[in-house]
C-alpha positions, 0 to 999 in steps of 0.5 A, a space after each residue: 470460507 474466509 477470503 483473507 484480507 480484502 485488497 481494493 483498488 487499482 492495477 498499474 503497469 510500471 515501465 521503469 528506466 535505469 541509467 548505466 551511470 549517473 542520471 543527467 536530466 537534460 541528457 540522453 541517458 543510456 540504460 535499461 528499461 523494464 516493465 513490471 506489474 504495479 499499482 499500490 493495490 495490486 502490489 499490496 495484494 501480491 505482498 500479502 500473498 507472498 506471505 502465504 496469506 491468500 488475499 482477495 483482490 477487488 480491481 479492474 484491468 483492461 482487454 490487453 495481454 498484459 492484463 491477462 498476465 496480471 491476472 495469471 500471476 496473481 493466480 500463481 501466487 494464490 491471490 483470489 482474483 475472481 472479482 476482478 473485472 475487465 473494462 476499456 480503461 481499467 488499466 493504469 500505466 506509471 512511467 518512471 525514471 530512476 537515478 543511479 541511487 535507485 530514487 525516482 527522478 521523473 514520472 508520469 501516471 495515467 490513472 485507470 477508470 475504477 467505476 466498475 469497482 463501485 458496481 462490483 461492490 453493489 453486486 457482490 460487496 456483502 459477500 466479499 466483505 462479510 467473509 473478509 479478515 480485514 479490508 485495505 484501500 488506497 485512500 486516493 480512491 474516488 470518495 463515493 467508492 471509499 464510502 461504499 467500502 467503509 459502509 460495508 466494513 462497518 455493517 460487518 464489523 471489519 477493520 479497514 486499513 488505508 494507505 495514502 498516495 496523494 495526501 492532496 487528494 486524501 485531505 478532502 476526505 478527512 471524515 473518511 480517514 477517521 473511519 479507518 482503523 489505521 492510516 499509513 502515509 509518509 512524513 511529507 504527507 503527514 505534514 500536509 494533513 497536519 499543516 506543518 513540515 516534518 521532512 527535516 525532523 528525526 524520528 525522535 522529534 517526530 514521534 511525540 508530535 504525531 502522538 499529540 496530532 493523532 490524539 487531537 485529531 482523533 485518528 484511531 492509529 497512524 503510521 508515518 514512514 521516513 525513508 531510511 530513517 524508518 517510521 514513527 507511529 501513534 494511537 488515538 490515546 496519544 501513545 507513540 513509538 519509533 520503528 528503526 529501518 533495516 538497512 540494506 543496499 538500495 537498488 530500487 525504492 518502488 514498492 517499499 512503501 506498499 510492502 511496508 503498508 502490507 506488513 502493517 496490515 498483516 500484523 494488525 489483522 493477525 494480532 500483533 500490536 501497532 509497533 510489532 506490525 510496523 517491524 513486519 513492514 520494515 522487514 517486507 520493505 527492506 526485501 524490496 528495495 534490494 531488488 528491481 521488483 515491486 513486491 517482496 519475495 516469499 515468506 512463511 507466516 511463522 517468520 513473523 510469528 503469525 498464527 494463521 489458518 491457511 487451510 
């Protein structure tokens, strides 16, 4: 039985604060505070599930009640959580303060211990990856775990799609990034990767540059997100394109990049071109930034013209 898209990575709880008015960095800001389930990989698993695609999530959590809540919610969304394990330090925490515009102005992150994922892969990795439609990873994950995942994926001829959260860490594993089928990062991160500064460029200016860089560096495929300007993408042959944004009112940008990556993964896994996959990503991302939640609402695969056997 297919395990759908297999998502491997960390689970976080996000504590988010929103000011009532304009945020004053050194002041006492009245507002609201909420706690939501987060983490790039956890968000991606739920986003994929919200397109009715029943993914499998490989992760760790701790022994707290909120970890039980995380698992129960994923189960309700038809994510296969049977490979999630509980450890003492398995749940991460992200504390963030937002401006009145919905942008993060301050944050602190406590990363979880993911070593148990390596054990899961040693014990059950063959059965998990053999039946996967594709695999997604956060490239910032510990390199020895990434290597396990890539080795298993290559053994069973599965595509691995990777998202970057911290390019400073990712740059230490360029050899592993080249083994992925598609890498997704933002313009600042792409600048770090290619020793340049792309943050002030338009999509029309950046797209041919990324096309040249991807061909020269021999990355199979790469997507560079540009916030409200959309995204650009390129393939190993030097071809490139632009994905325009879908403009909506911004409430909270958290999770928009994860939703975009989820859409790209869904599209590439189920037969779409890179450009078409980016448009799916843009639609999912736009549905996230107009709410305070970290994930997209429910969609049907048919809305994206996906032909998927969901039996």
